[in-house]
N, C-alpha and C positions, 0 to 999 in steps of 0.2 A: 537705854537698852532695848526702849520699845521699838526704836529705829533700825535694830539689826534685820528683824525678820523683814521689813520692807525694803533696806535695801539688798536683801539676799532674793527676794522676788524681783526686784528692778533689776537686778544684774543678771538676774537668769533669762528674764524677758528679754534684755539687751543681746544675751549670748546667744538665744534663740532666734532672733531678729537678723544678726548677723550670720548666723548659718544659714537660715533661709534665704538671704541675701547672697550668699556664696552658691547655693544650689540654684537658685534663679539664674545667678550668671551663668555656672556650670551649664544647665540646660540649654540654655539660649545658644551657648558657644557651640554644645555638639549639634543641636538643631540645624544652626547656619553654617557648619564647617563644609560640608557637601556642596552648599551653593555659593560659595565664596569665588570660584573662577567664575562662574556665571555672570555674578553679579559686578566682577573686576572687569569682564568682557564686555558688559553692558555700559558701564561707565566709560569706560574707554571708547566705546563707539560713540557715545553720546559727547563725550569731550572731542573727538574728532571731528564730528558734524559740526561742534560749536567754531571750532578754530577754521574750519572752511569756509563758514559763513561770516566771521568776523575779518578773517584775512581778504576774502574776497571782497567784501565790502571796502574794506579800508584798501584796496588798490582799485578801487573803481569799476569792480567786474559787476555784472546782474546777478544775482541771486540764484545759485548753481541748484539750489531745492527746489525753484519753482519747474525746472525741467522733470525731475523724478515724481512730483504731483501730480504730471497731467493726468494720469492712469486714475486718479481719484475724482478727475472733476465730474465724470457721469453720476458717482456715487452721491458728491456735493450738491449738486444742481438738483436732483429729485429732494432734498432736504433743505433746500435754501428757500423756498416760502414759507415753512414752517419757522425757520429759523427767524426770517425778518419779520415775521408777525408777532411773535415772543418778544423781539426786542421791541415793540412797541410801533414799528413801521408799517404803516398801511399797505404802502406800494414798495418796489425794490429801490435800494438806496442805490443803486448802481445805474448811471445813466444808457448805457449801452446795453444794459441785460433787463428785460421785462418779463416776470414770470407770471404777473396777473393779468 
C-alpha cells in the first residue's frame, strides 16, 4: 500500500514527460515548417553538385568546380600565408607559389 503513492507520482511524471516531449516535437515542427522548402532546395543543390563531381571524375573529366572557384583565388591568396603558418609550415608547401 505504501507503493501506490510512489507509483502515482511516477506515472504522473511519465505522463508529464510524455506531454513535454510531444509539446517539444510540435514546437519544432511548427518552427521548421516554413523553412522546409528552402532546406529541401539546398539539399537538392548539394546533391546535384555532388553528382556532377562524381560523374565527371568517373568519366575522366577535370573537376568542373575549379572553373567556378577561380573568382575566389584572390581572396584565398591573401589568407594563404596565415594558413600555412598555422599548419606548421614555415614556407609555402607549393613549389610554384611562394608567398614568404
